C-alpha positions in Angstrom: 10.4 -13.9 -20.1 12.3 -10.7 -20.7 13.2 -9.6 -23.9 16.3 -10.7 -24.9 19.4 -8.2 -24.7 21.8 -7.0 -26.9 24.5 -9.6 -25.5 22.3 -12.5 -26.3 21.2 -10.8 -29.7 25.2 -10.5 -30.4 25.8 -14.3 -29.3 23.1 -15.9 -31.4 24.8 -14.5 -34.3 28.4 -15.5 -33.4 27.1 -19.0 -32.2 24.5 -20.2 -34.6 23.0 -23.5 -33.7 22.2 -25.7 -36.9 24.7 -27.1 -39.2 27.3 -24.5 -40.1 27.9 -26.1 -43.5 27.1 -28.9 -45.9 28.1 -32.1 -44.6 31.7 -33.2 -46.5 31.7 -29.5 -48.8 35.3 -29.2 -49.0 37.6 -26.4 -47.0 34.3 -25.8 -44.8 34.5 -28.3 -41.6 31.1 -28.8 -39.8 30.8 -29.3 -35.6 31.0 -33.1 -36.6 34.3 -33.0 -38.0 36.0 -30.9 -35.4 34.7 -32.5 -32.6 37.7 -34.9 -31.8 40.1 -32.1 -31.5 40.6 -30.7 -28.0 40.6 -27.4 -26.7 43.7 -26.0 -27.8 43.3 -27.3 -31.3 39.7 -25.4 -31.5 41.2 -22.4 -30.2 44.1 -22.2 -32.5 41.0 -22.3 -35.3 39.3 -19.8 -33.5 42.2 -17.1 -33.9 43.3 -18.5 -37.2 40.8 -18.7 -39.3 38.4 -15.6 -40.2 35.8 -13.9 -38.4 33.0 -14.7 -41.2 34.8 -18.4 -41.6 32.2 -21.6 -40.9 35.0 -23.4 -39.3 35.8 -20.7 -36.8 32.0 -20.7 -36.0 31.7 -24.5 -35.6 35.1 -24.4 -33.2 33.4 -21.6 -31.1 30.1 -23.3 -30.8 31.9 -26.9 -30.1 34.1 -24.9 -26.9 30.6 -23.0 -26.0 29.1 -26.5 -25.5 32.1 -27.8 -23.9 32.0 -24.6 -21.0 28.2 -24.2 -21.1 28.4 -25.9 -17.3 30.7 -23.6 -16.4 28.4 -20.4 -17.6 25.4 -22.1 -15.5 27.6 -22.0 -12.1 28.3 -18.7 -12.6 24.8 -17.9 -12.8 23.9 -19.7 -10.1 25.1 -16.5 -7.9 22.2 -14.7 -9.4 19.3 -17.3 -9.1 17.6 -15.1 -6.6 17.2 -12.0 -9.1 14.5 -10.7 -11.1 16.0 -11.9 -14.3 14.8 -15.0 -15.9 17.6 -17.6 -16.0 17.5 -18.0 -19.8 18.6 -14.3 -20.3 21.4 -14.5 -18.0 23.0 -17.5 -19.3 22.9 -15.5 -22.4 24.8 -12.8 -21.1 27.1 -15.8 -19.7 27.2 -16.9 -23.0 28.7 -13.7 -24.6 31.0 -13.5 -21.5 32.6 -17.0 -22.7 32.7 -16.2 -26.4 34.7 -12.7 -25.6 37.2 -15.1 -23.3 37.5 -17.9 -26.5 38.3 -14.8 -28.5 41.2 -13.1 -26.1 42.5 -16.4 -24.4 45.9 -17.3 -24.9 47.0 -20.6 -24.8 50.7 -19.6 -24.3 50.0 -18.0 -21.1 49.8 -21.5 -19.2 46.5 -21.4 -17.7 43.6 -23.2 -19.0 40.6 -21.5 -20.5 38.1 -22.5 -17.9 40.4 -20.6 -15.3 40.8 -17.7 -17.8 37.0 -17.7 -18.4 35.4 -17.8 -15.2 36.3 -14.2 -14.3 35.3 -13.4 -18.3 31.8 -14.5 -17.4 31.2 -13.1 -13.9 32.5 -9.9 -14.9 30.1 -9.8 -17.9 27.2 -10.4 -15.9 28.4 -8.2 -12.9 28.4 -5.3 -15.8 25.0 -6.7 -17.1 23.1 -5.8 -13.3 25.0 -2.9 -13.2 24.7 -0.7 -16.4 21.2 -2.5 -18.0 19.3 -3.3 -15.3 18.7 0.0 -13.4 15.4 1.7 -14.0 16.8 4.8 -12.6 20.6 6.3 -12.9 22.8 5.3 -9.8 26.5 6.1 -9.3 29.1 3.6 -9.5 30.3 4.0 -6.1 26.7 3.6 -5.0 26.3 0.2 -6.7 29.6 -1.0 -5.5 28.0 -0.1 -1.7 24.9 -2.1 -2.5 26.7 -5.4 -3.0 29.1 -5.3 0.0 26.0 -4.3 2.0 24.1 -7.3 0.4 27.6 -9.4 0.5 27.7 -8.4 4.9 24.5 -9.4 5.7 24.5 -13.0 5.6 27.6 -13.2 8.0 26.8 -10.4 10.4 23.4 -11.9 10.7 25.0 -15.3 11.7 27.4 -13.5 14.0 25.3 -11.3 15.8 22.1 -13.6 16.3 19.7 -11.2 14.5 19.5 -9.0 11.2 22.2 -6.5 11.4 21.3 -2.5 11.8 22.5 0.1 9.6 25.0 1.0 12.2 26.3 -2.7 12.2 26.6 -2.9 8.7 28.5 0.5 8.6 30.6 -0.3 11.2 31.4 -3.6 9.5 32.1 -1.8 6.1 33.8 1.3 7.5 31.1 3.8 6.0 29.1 6.2 7.5 25.0 5.4 8.3 24.0 7.8 6.2 25.7 6.1 3.2 24.4 2.5 4.2 21.0 4.2 4.1 21.7 5.7 0.6 22.3 2.6 -0.9 19.4 0.6 0.5 17.3 3.3 -1.1 19.0 3.3 -4.0 18.4 -0.7 -4.1 14.9 0.2 -4.9 15.4 1.5 -8.3 16.7 -2.1 -9.0 13.3 -3.8 -8.6 10.5 -1.3 -8.6 7.5 -2.1 -7.5 4.5 -2.6 -10.0 1.5 -0.4 -9.5 -0.7 -3.4 -9.5 1.4 -5.4 -6.5 -1.1 -5.7 -3.3 0.1 -3.9 0.0 0.4 -6.4 2.5 0.4 -3.4 5.0 -3.1 -2.8 4.6 -6.2 -5.0 6.1 -7.9 -4.9 3.2 -6.6 -5.9 -0.5 -5.4 -2.8 -2.5 -2.8 -2.4 -5.0 0.4 0.5 -5.0 -1.6 2.7 -7.5 -4.7 2.7 -5.0 -2.8 4.2 -2.3 -1.0 7.1 -4.4 -2.4 10.6 -4.7 -4.1 12.3 -7.5 -3.8 15.5 -8.5 -5.6 18.3 -6.6 -7.3 21.2 -8.5 -6.8 23.4 -4.7 -3.5 22.8 -4.6 -2.8 25.0 -7.6 -5.3 27.4 -6.3 -3.6 27.6 -3.2 -0.1 28.3 -5.0 -1.7 30.6 -7.5 -3.1 32.6 -4.3 -0.1 32.6 -2.2 1.8 34.1 -5.7 -1.0 36.9 -5.8 -0.6 37.3 -1.9 3.1 38.8 -2.5 1.8 41.6 -4.3 -1.5 42.0 -2.9 -0.4 45.2 -1.0 1.0 46.6 -3.8 -2.8 47.6 -5.1 -4.6 50.7 -3.9 -7.5 49.6 -1.4 -10.1 50.4 -4.0 -8.9 48.1 -6.6 -8.2 45.5 -3.5 -12.1 45.8 -2.8 -13.2 45.6 -6.4 -11.1 42.1 -6.7 -12.5 40.7 -3.8 -16.2 41.7 -4.8 -15.8 40.3 -8.1 -13.4 37.2 -7.6 -14.3 36.5 -3.6 -18.1 37.8 -3.7 -19.6 36.6 -6.9 -21.0 40.2 -7.6 -21.6 41.9 -11.0 -19.6 45.4 -11.7 -22.8 47.0 -11.6 -23.4 45.6 -8.3 -20.0 46.9 -7.0 -20.3 50.3 -8.9 -23.8 50.3 -6.5 -21.6 49.6 -3.3 -18.3 51.9 -3.8 -20.9 54.8 -5.5 -19.0 54.8 -8.5 -20.1 54.2 -12.5 -19.9 50.7 -13.7 -17.1 51.9 -16.4 -14.8 53.6 -13.7 -15.2 49.7 -12.1 -14.3 48.4 -15.0 -10.9 50.5 -15.6 -9.8 49.9 -12.2 -10.6 46.2 -12.5 -8.6 45.8 -15.3 -5.7 47.8 -14.1 -5.6 46.0 -11.0 -5.3 42.8 -12.8 -2.7 44.0 -15.7 -0.9 45.0 -12.8 -0.4 41.6 -10.9 -0.6 39.8 -14.4 2.9 42.0 -15.2 4.2 40.7 -11.6 3.5 37.2 -12.1 4.1 36.7 -15.5 6.2 39.4 -16.7 5.7 42.6 -18.8 3.9 41.5 -21.8 6.2 42.1 -25.1 5.5 45.3 -26.8 4.2 44.9 -30.7 6.8 45.4 -33.3 5.9 49.0 -34.7 5.6 47.5 -39.0 3.4 44.6 -37.6 1.1 46.9 -35.4 0.7 49.4 -38.6 -0.1 46.7 -40.8 -2.7 44.9 -38.3 -4.5 48.8 -38.1 -4.2 48.7 -42.4 -5.4 45.6 -42.6 -8.5 46.4 -39.8 -9.2 49.4 -41.6 -9.3 47.8 -44.8 -11.7 45.2 -43.5 -14.1 48.0 -42.4 -14.0 49.8 -46.0 -15.0 46.4 -47.7 -17.4 45.5 -45.3 
């Protein structure tokens, strides 16, 4: 079962399940002492007593017990969701507690009529803000709910599963927005990497079908970056780099082929690589003069000591 949400933790703190006070303690009514009161009397206690009062907590607990079937009926609309029912009940109880705290008996409506939209709103807020693996804009979330609610009636009306064009026409939006909403809905219930793939003959998981890092891709990207500045090198330096990195020749072998000394090959190679490195990575930072002088003094002192 998934971990309890912050709403559930707040509910467990606000409505403790054990006995709230020692039986018969003066000025500290227990749940049994308040059991004979009606909803209006309990609501009056909730609104008149301090937040930390045991009597207020006992009155809240009684009201929550009386309206737990209302919470369950609101939760029943989400029975197909991946969230366990127990977690959704805790979220619904939190909405019921908010309704109990804000309900005004003078308004004339019953607590049940006032609490139902509060509970449903808390459940919708939970799914809107807590259950998305990725951030999805509010208009897209609302369109997802509209698409889900319209799919059933359109299926009965058309005698088939409605296409994106049918849903778009029914909701008065473009087909692209419907497709965007369907794609965004995948972020609500991401697939497990160990989930089997039904569209393959053999039983493989999603992780088996994902690609791995290809070192050749990095090599290809590097070669494309080099090719953008390859024409800036003189032909001889291009030959040296091709024979070095392409054919794997030593500097002595390259010198024999080109008729130049190994030292000259080394200088041309270093110059070509320095040019490419500067073009790809930017110029190296120039050394600070004072730091360079200090480093030369340190090297000189090390040589004398040695």
